[in-house]
C-alpha positions in Angstrom: 7.4 -23.8 -24.8 8.4 -22.3 -21.4 9.7 -18.7 -21.2 12.2 -17.4 -18.7 11.3 -14.1 -17.1 13.9 -12.3 -14.9 12.8 -10.6 -11.7 14.2 -9.1 -8.6 12.6 -9.9 -5.2 12.4 -6.8 -2.8 10.5 -5.8 0.3 9.4 -2.7 2.1 8.8 -3.4 5.8 8.2 -7.0 5.1 5.7 -6.4 2.4 7.4 -8.4 -0.4 7.2 -8.0 -4.2 8.6 -9.4 -7.4 9.9 -6.5 -9.7 9.9 -7.2 -13.4 11.6 -4.8 -15.8 9.5 -3.9 -18.8 11.4 -0.7 -19.6 12.5 -1.8 -23.0 9.4 -3.7 -23.8 6.7 -6.1 -22.6 8.2 -9.1 -20.8 4.7 -10.7 -20.1 1.7 -10.0 -22.4 -0.9 -7.9 -20.5 -3.7 -10.6 -21.1 -1.3 -13.3 -19.5 -0.2 -11.2 -16.5 -3.1 -12.2 -14.0 -2.5 -15.9 -14.4 1.2 -15.6 -14.3 1.1 -13.4 -11.3 -1.2 -15.7 -9.3 1.2 -18.6 -10.0 4.4 -16.7 -9.2 3.1 -15.2 -6.0 2.1 -18.6 -4.6 4.4 -19.2 -1.6 4.4 -23.0 -2.1 4.5 -23.4 -5.8 6.0 -20.1 -7.0 8.4 -17.5 -5.9 5.9 -16.0 -3.3 5.1 -12.4 -2.8 2.4 -9.8 -1.9 2.3 -8.6 -5.4 4.2 -7.9 -8.7 5.6 -4.5 -9.9 6.3 -3.9 -13.5 8.7 -1.2 -14.4 7.6 0.8 -17.4 8.4 4.0 -19.3 6.0 7.0 -18.8 5.0 9.4 -21.5 4.7 12.3 -18.9 7.1 11.7 -16.0 10.2 9.7 -15.0 8.6 6.1 -14.9 5.4 4.3 -14.6 4.4 2.0 -11.6 2.2 -1.0 -12.9 1.1 -3.0 -9.8 -0.8 -6.2 -9.4 -2.0 -8.0 -6.4 -1.1 -11.6 -5.8 -4.5 -12.7 -7.0 -3.8 -11.1 -10.4 -6.0 -8.1 -9.9 -4.7 -4.6 -10.7 -4.3 -2.2 -7.7 -4.4 1.6 -7.8 -1.3 2.0 -5.5 0.9 0.3 -3.1 2.9 2.4 -0.6 5.6 -0.2 0.3 5.8 -1.3 -3.4 6.4 2.2 -4.7 9.5 2.6 -2.4 10.9 -0.6 -3.8 10.1 0.7 -7.3 12.1 3.8 -6.5 15.1 1.9 -5.2 15.1 -0.4 -8.2 15.0 2.5 -10.7 18.0 4.2 -9.0 20.2 1.2 -8.3 19.7 -0.3 -11.8 20.6 3.1 -13.4 17.2 3.4 -15.0 16.3 6.8 -13.4 19.4 8.0 -11.6 17.7 10.9 -9.7 17.3 11.6 -6.0 13.7 12.8 -6.7 11.6 10.7 -9.0 8.2 11.4 -10.4 6.2 8.2 -10.8 3.0 7.7 -12.8 0.5 5.5 -10.9 -3.2 4.7 -11.3 -3.7 7.0 -8.2 -1.9 9.9 -9.9 1.6 11.1 -10.1 3.7 10.7 -7.0 7.0 12.3 -5.9 9.6 10.0 -4.5 12.5 11.4 -2.5 15.4 9.0 -2.0 18.0 9.0 0.8 21.3 7.8 -0.7 23.9 6.1 1.6 27.1 4.9 0.1 25.6 4.8 -3.3 22.5 2.8 -2.4 19.0 3.9 -1.5 18.5 3.5 2.3 15.0 5.0 2.6 12.4 6.6 0.4 10.0 9.5 1.2 6.9 9.4 -0.8 4.4 12.3 -1.3 1.3 10.2 -1.4 -1.0 13.1 -2.2 -4.2 14.2 -0.4 -6.3 11.6 1.3 -9.9 11.0 0.2 -12.1 11.8 3.1 -15.6 12.0 1.6 -17.4 8.6 1.4 -17.9 8.6 -2.3 -14.2 9.3 -3.0 -13.2 6.7 -0.4 -15.3 4.2 -2.2 -18.0 3.9 0.4 -21.6 3.2 -1.0 -23.7 4.1 2.1 -24.7 7.5 3.7 -24.2 11.0 2.4 -21.5 10.5 -0.1 -20.0 14.0 0.3 -19.6 13.5 4.0 -16.8 11.5 5.9 -17.2 8.2 7.6 -15.6 8.6 11.0 -16.1 6.2 14.0 -19.3 4.8 12.5 -20.7 1.5 13.6 -21.2 -1.2 10.9 -22.8 -4.5 11.8 -21.8 -7.6 9.8 -23.2 -11.1 10.6 -24.1 -10.0 14.2 -20.6 -8.4 14.8 -20.5 -4.6 15.2 -17.3 -2.7 14.3 -16.5 1.0 14.7 -14.9 2.1 11.5 -13.2 5.2 10.0 -12.8 5.1 6.2 -10.0 7.0 4.4 -9.0 6.7 0.7 -5.4 6.8 -0.5 -6.1 6.0 -4.1 -7.4 2.7 -2.8 -10.0 2.1 0.0 -9.1 1.6 3.7 -11.3 0.9 6.8 -9.6 1.6 10.1 -10.6 0.2 13.4 -9.0 1.4 16.7 -8.4 -1.4 19.2 -7.0 -1.8 22.6 -4.6 -4.6 21.8 -3.7 -5.4 18.1 -2.1 -8.7 19.3 -5.6 -9.9 20.4 -7.3 -8.8 17.1 -8.8 -11.4 14.9 -7.2 -9.9 11.8 -8.0 -12.7 9.4 -11.6 -13.3 10.7 -12.8 -9.8 11.3 -10.7 -8.5 8.4 -12.3 -10.9 5.9 -15.8 -10.0 7.1 -15.2 -6.2 6.8 -13.3 -6.5 3.5 -16.3 -8.3 1.9 -19.1 -6.1 3.2 -20.2 -5.1 -0.3 -23.2 -3.0 0.8 -20.8 -0.6 2.4 -17.7 -1.3 0.3 -18.7 -2.3 -3.2 -15.1 -2.6 -4.4 -14.0 -4.3 -1.1 -11.6 -2.6 1.2 -8.3 -3.0 3.0 -8.9 -3.4 6.8 -6.5 -2.1 9.5 -6.4 -2.7 13.2 -4.7 0.1 15.1 -3.5 0.4 18.7 -2.3 3.6 20.4 1.2 3.1 21.7 2.1 6.5 23.0 2.2 10.1 21.8 1.6 10.0 18.0 2.7 6.4 18.0 0.7 3.4 17.0 0.9 -0.3 16.3 -0.9 -1.8 13.3 -1.9 -5.0 11.7 -3.5 -5.3 8.2 -5.8 -7.5 6.3 -5.0 -6.7 2.7 -7.4 -6.7 -0.3 -6.1 -8.7 -3.1 -3.7 -10.7 -0.8 -6.8 -11.8 1.2 -4.8 -12.4 4.3 -2.7 -10.5 6.8 0.3 -8.8 5.5 3.4 -7.6 7.4 2.8 -4.0 6.4 0.7 -1.8 4.1 2.1 1.6 3.2 -1.1 3.2 1.9 -2.9 1.7 5.0 -0.5 3.3 7.3 -1.0 6.6 5.6 -4.8 6.2 5.8 -4.5 5.1 9.4 -2.5 8.3 10.3 -5.2 10.4 8.7 -7.8 8.4 10.7 -5.9 9.0 13.9 -6.1 12.7 13.4 -9.8 12.7 12.4 -10.7 10.7 15.5 -8.6 12.9 17.8 -5.9 10.3 18.6 -3.0 12.1 16.9 -1.7 15.7 16.2 -1.4 16.5 12.5 1.6 18.9 12.8 3.8 16.3 14.5 5.4 13.2 12.9 3.4 10.0 13.4 5.1 6.7 13.8 3.7 3.3 13.0 5.1 -0.1 14.1 3.9 -2.8 11.6 4.9 -6.4 12.0 7.5 -5.9 9.2 9.0 -2.7 10.4 8.7 1.0 11.2 7.1 3.7 8.9 6.8 7.3 9.7 4.1 9.7 8.4 4.1 13.5 8.0 0.9 15.4 7.2 0.6 18.6 5.3 -2.4 20.7 6.1 -4.3 24.0 5.3 -6.4 25.0 8.2 -8.2 21.8 9.3 -7.9 20.1 6.0 -5.2 17.5 5.4 -3.8 18.3 1.9 -0.8 15.9 1.7 0.6 12.7 3.2 4.3 12.0 3.3 5.4 8.4 4.0 9.0 7.4 4.8 10.2 3.9 5.1 12.8 1.3 4.0 13.2 -0.7 0.8 15.4 -3.7 0.5 16.6 -6.0 -2.3 16.4 -9.7 -1.3 17.6 -11.7 -4.4 17.3 -11.9 -8.3 16.3 -14.8 -10.3 14.3 -16.2 -13.2 10.9 -17.8 -13.3 9.6 -20.2 -16.0 6.1 -19.4 -17.4 4.1 -21.2 -20.1 
């Protein structure tokens, strides 16, 4: 017998998601979620999306963010998704606060909402401290207590200069002269699957300097296994990488133009150490609907 599941389609800078409300109980059994998500996120045979967010109660803070990639795998965090999560909570009267604490697999995050005419127009997220040491950034090679900054990695005869930063999930950043000429799917796939360096795989970002503390970015996203229009945690990691490589000043706002929109980053620091990353960007509701599952 087919079961109807209600959802809301949302996006943050073009990174689109299905939101399913499990506040009052499980809508989809946990064991069935991966198969259901893979089917629902298919852009030809399902609703389509870069992932599925389940809204849940938390035992310790305001709400719990439970996120799945479109292949059905669980992800630690999603920067664009967490902004959609915050907007959904507020506008559906689940958590009617302008500052929301969210439980995620990457830790508890603070979400500050900007309200315009009763609706959430943007969300500022305290993403926590970046993981700079190789081991914490899910890199398996080299001295694991040391950072991986502008290091050459050769894969199938191709050499890439990579900086790696963790934001609860792993990110490899490559600075390029022209992102429009980057082979995001080809090079991104090779780097993402270099298991000797990245045993858990990695997200891959191609970043171009576009002015003072301004950058353009394209992303190959792990779990989506393709280019996405934006990646919030990847933009946070890329801002940190820009500072680590001397391309940006950490005490000034850093702006990123992704293919899906603009996201700004502010960094908090103690001395030379970056201790906090603040991400601000949009969240939009597209439509609501129901999907049939077996």
